C-alpha positions as CSV (number, residue, x, y, z in Angstrom):
1,M,0.0,0.0,0.0
2,T,2.9,2.4,0.6
3,R,4.0,2.2,-3.0
4,V,0.5,2.6,-4.2
5,R,-0.1,5.6,-1.9
6,Q,3.1,7.2,-3.2
7,A,2.1,6.6,-6.8
8,L,-1.4,8.0,-6.3
9,A,0.0,11.1,-4.5
10,E,2.4,11.8,-7.3
11,A,-0.3,11.3,-10.0
12,A,-2.7,13.6,-8.0
13,N,0.2,16.1,-7.3
14,I,-0.5,16.0,-3.6
15,P,1.6,15.2,-0.5
16,A,1.5,11.4,0.2
17,A,0.7,12.2,3.8
18,E,-2.8,13.4,2.7
19,L,-3.5,9.8,1.7
20,D,-2.5,8.2,5.0
21,L,-5.2,5.9,6.4
22,K,-5.9,5.9,10.1
23,R,-6.6,2.6,11.7
24,D,-10.2,3.6,12.5
25,D,-10.7,4.6,8.9
26,V,-9.4,1.3,7.6
27,T,-11.8,-0.5,9.9
28,T,-14.8,1.6,8.8
29,L,-13.9,1.2,5.1
30,L,-13.6,-2.6,5.4
31,D,-16.9,-2.7,7.2
32,L,-18.6,-0.7,4.5
33,A,-17.0,-2.9,1.8
34,A,-18.5,-5.9,3.7
35,I,-21.9,-4.3,3.8
36,A,-21.8,-3.6,0.0
37,A,-20.7,-7.1,-0.8
38,H,-23.1,-8.9,1.5
39,E,-26.2,-6.8,0.9
40,S,-26.0,-7.1,-2.9
41,D,-24.4,-10.6,-3.1
42,Q,-22.0,-8.9,-5.5
43,R,-18.4,-8.7,-4.3
44,T,-17.6,-6.2,-7.0
45,N,-19.8,-3.6,-5.2
46,A,-17.3,-3.4,-2.3
47,P,-14.6,-1.4,-4.1
48,L,-17.2,0.6,-6.0
49,L,-18.8,1.7,-2.7
50,C,-15.4,2.6,-1.2
51,Y,-14.7,4.7,-4.3
52,L,-18.0,6.5,-3.9
53,V,-17.3,7.1,-0.3
54,G,-13.9,8.5,-1.1
55,R,-15.5,10.9,-3.7
56,A,-18.2,11.9,-1.2
57,E,-15.7,12.5,1.5
58,Q,-14.8,15.8,-0.2
59,G,-18.0,17.2,1.2
60,S,-18.4,15.3,4.4
61,D,-16.5,13.1,7.0
62,L,-16.1,9.4,6.9
63,D,-18.3,8.8,10.0
64,T,-21.3,10.6,8.5
65,L,-20.9,8.8,5.2
66,A,-20.6,5.5,6.9
67,A,-23.8,6.2,8.9
68,A,-25.6,7.0,5.7
69,V,-24.4,3.7,4.1
70,R,-25.4,1.7,7.1
71,K,-28.8,3.3,7.2
72,S,-29.5,2.7,3.6
73,A,-28.4,-1.0,3.9
74,A,-30.8,-1.4,6.9
75,Q,-33.8,-0.2,4.8
76,P,-35.8,-2.8,3.0
77,S,-35.4,-2.8,-0.8
């Protein structure tokens, strides 16, 4: 992950430190990935959800976004 983080930082022209993942953030993202995979029975939805959360994090914080995902997953289809 360190090499990938560095490559992404260089490609985005940002300091690599901006892409550091905190332990709590890793746990939250893995939880959200599990929700996406299990709720839809499509493992491919896990990385897509994490990508969407990353995009949405520009306007909110991870905890708020995680709560929204969990709430939407708890609602009947």
